N, C-alpha and C positions, 0 to 999 in steps of 0.2 A: 940146525935149529929149524923147526917147521915154520912155514909162512903164516903171518897174521894177515887176514883177508877180510875186507868189507865189500860185499857185492850187492849192487842195487838191481833188483828185478822190477822193471817198469811195467811188466804185464801188458795188457792191451790199452795203453795210455800214451798220450802225446803224439800229435801229428808232427809234420816236418818243422813248421814254424815253432811250435811249442818245444820240440826237441832242441832246437837251436838255442832258445832262451834258457832252458834248463842246463844244457851243457856249458853255456857261457857263464852262468852263475856258479856252477860247480868248479869251473876252472879258476874263478876268482876266489872262491871260498876255500879251495883245496890247494891254493898257491904254495902254502907252506906244507910240504909233504908230511902227512901223518905217519905214525909208526905202523903202517899197515899197507898192504897192496890193495888198491882201489879198482873195482870192476863195475861197469854199468852194462845193463842188458836192455837196450831199447827194442822196439818192435822191429820185425824183419825189414820193413820198408825204409827204416832210418838207420840201419846198421852201417852202410857204407858212408853215409853222411857223418855219422858219429865217429867212425874210424878216421876220416879225413880231418874232422874238427879237433880231434884229440891228439893228433900227431905232435910230438914234442912235449906232451904232458904225461905225467905218471898215472894215467888212468887207462885201463884196458877195456876193450869192448867184447862182450859176450853175446851169443845168440841164446834165445829162450828155449829153443828146441831144434831138432833136425830129424830128417827121415833116415831110416836104417839102410835104404838101398842106395846104390851108387848113382843111378839115374833111372828113367823109365816113365811109364804111364801112371804117374802118381800126382794127379792134378792138385795144385795148390801146395805141394810139398817142397822142401828145400833140402839139398844134399850137403854133405860135408865138404865136397870139393867146391861147391858154390860159395860156401862161407869162407873157405880158405882163399878163394880167388879175390875176395874183397878185403882180405887182411884180418878176418875174424878167426881166431885160433882157440877160442874157448866156447863151450856150449853147456847150458844147463839142461840136464836130463832127469826125468823122473819126478818133476815137480808134482805136488799133491793135486793141483788143479788138472794137470795132464792125466793123472791116474783116475781122478774122480769124474771129470767131464768128458774125457776122450777115450776112456777104457784102456789106458796103457797098462800092460801087465809086466810083471818081473821078467818074463821071457822075452817080450818085445824090447824092454829096456836093456836086457843083456845084449841083444843084437845091435841096438843103437850105440851102446858103449863100445862094442867091438869095432864098429864102423868108425866112430870118432877116433879111437886109438890107432886104427890102421892109417888114418890120415894125420897122425901125430898131433891131434888136437888135445887140449886140456878139457877135462870133464868135471863139472860141478854136479855131483850125483846126489839127488834128493830122495829122502825116505822118511817115514815117521808113522806114528800110530794115530788112529781115530780116537774120539772120546770114549766110545764103548770099550775099546781095547784097554785104555788106561783104567777105566772104572772096574773092569773085570780082572785087572792085574795081569793082563796078557801083553802089555806093551813091549816088554823085553823080547818075547817070542816073535812078535810081529816084526820088530826092527831087525832081529837076527835073521829071520827068514828073507826079508827084502834084500839085505846085504848078500846073503849066501846065494840066493837065486840069480842075482844080476851080476855079482862081482867076483865070486869066489872061484871061478874057473880061469881068472886072469893069471898070467905069470907074474912073478915078483917085479920084473922090470916095468910092467905097465903101471904100477902104483905111483910112479913118479909123476904121472899125468892126471892123477885122480885127486879131487878135493871132495870131501863128504859134507853134506848139508842136512843136518837132522831137523826135520820139521814136525813138531807135535801138531797134527792137523787141527786139533781142538783149540789151538792158540793162534790160528792164522785168521786175521780179519774179524776176530770175535771180541777183541779187547782183552781176552784172557792171555796170560803169559805164564809159561812155566817159571817157577821160582828159580833163582840161580842155583839152588841146591838140586832141584830136579834136573836142570840142564846138565850140571856137572855129573850127576849120577848116571844119566844116560850116555853122556859123552865118554865117561870112563868105561862103561859097559861096552860101547862100540869099539873103543881102543883095545880092550881085552879080547873081544871077539875076533878082531883082525889079528892080534898077536897069536891067538890060539890056532887060527887057520893058516897063517903065513909065518911071520916071525916078529919079534919084538921091535926090530929096527923099522920095519915097514909101519907098524902100528904107531911108533913114536914119531915118525917122519910125516905121516899124513895129517893134513890140516882138516879139522872137523869144525864146521860152522854151525851156529845155532840159527834157526829160521822160524821164529814164532813171535811176531809182534815186538821186535826190538825197537826201542825208542831212545831218544837222548836221555830220558830219565832213568832208564834201567840198563843201558848198554855197558856202562863202566863196571857195574857190579857183576853182570853176566860175563863180560870179557875177562874179568879178573880170575875166574875159575881156571884151574890149571889145565883142564882138558878142552876148554872152549877157545878156539883159535880165531874167532871173529863171527860175522853174521851174514846171512843172506836176507837182505832187507826188502820188504815189499812196499807198503804204503808210505813209509817215511823216506823212501828213496826218491819220491816225487817232489819232496820239499828240500831244496838245496841246503837250507840252514840246518834242518834236522839231520840230513844225511852227512853233512860235514861234521856236525857235532858227534854223531855216532862214529864216524871214521877217526875222530880224534880221541876216542875213549880208551885207548890202550895206555 
């Protein structure tokens, strides 16, 4: 049975003191383990602190990004081995903001995924269409292309370390949300695309998260869809009450 996952991407929010307050509140509110794996992704400067604070709790810590190189003259960047050295074994790659604001391409992301897997890290791989793609009925082609370009040279064994996160870019931070039916339609398409390229078992085993303005009010209905295995949560992850409510929506 594939994992149910609720991951909170904190983006560029929360200093050290604020991180401590949020983690403390999450530990209290998530004391009764929900029926999902819980992940939080603080900013780089607070990853080790978060890892230490969450020892003994059923909450994993993920990084929001990493560089594809092992080391070298890449000022301001963070490597996979640096993340592993502080206990962080999961990384979010390909988030729509990284693609849009920092020019990350499918080819670059393919390299990042390879590096993460080489270090036996777990990857939450993000992808999704822009509003114009959906309006022009090109959204399936865009999603298929993003998956194929970055992930389809992997061997079958690598998929045990992959979680997919479908982000309809038009529904992030806009107040718009794909309907549960739209989310299910795309998630089913993603699963079929993987089955066609690899095999049915890999497609059935991989967790596919929905990442487009999930809130307590819509989480239960979205998560009830058969091919939606949880969410990659943005804004609501910064509010402990909202995040705990989403985490308990299965």
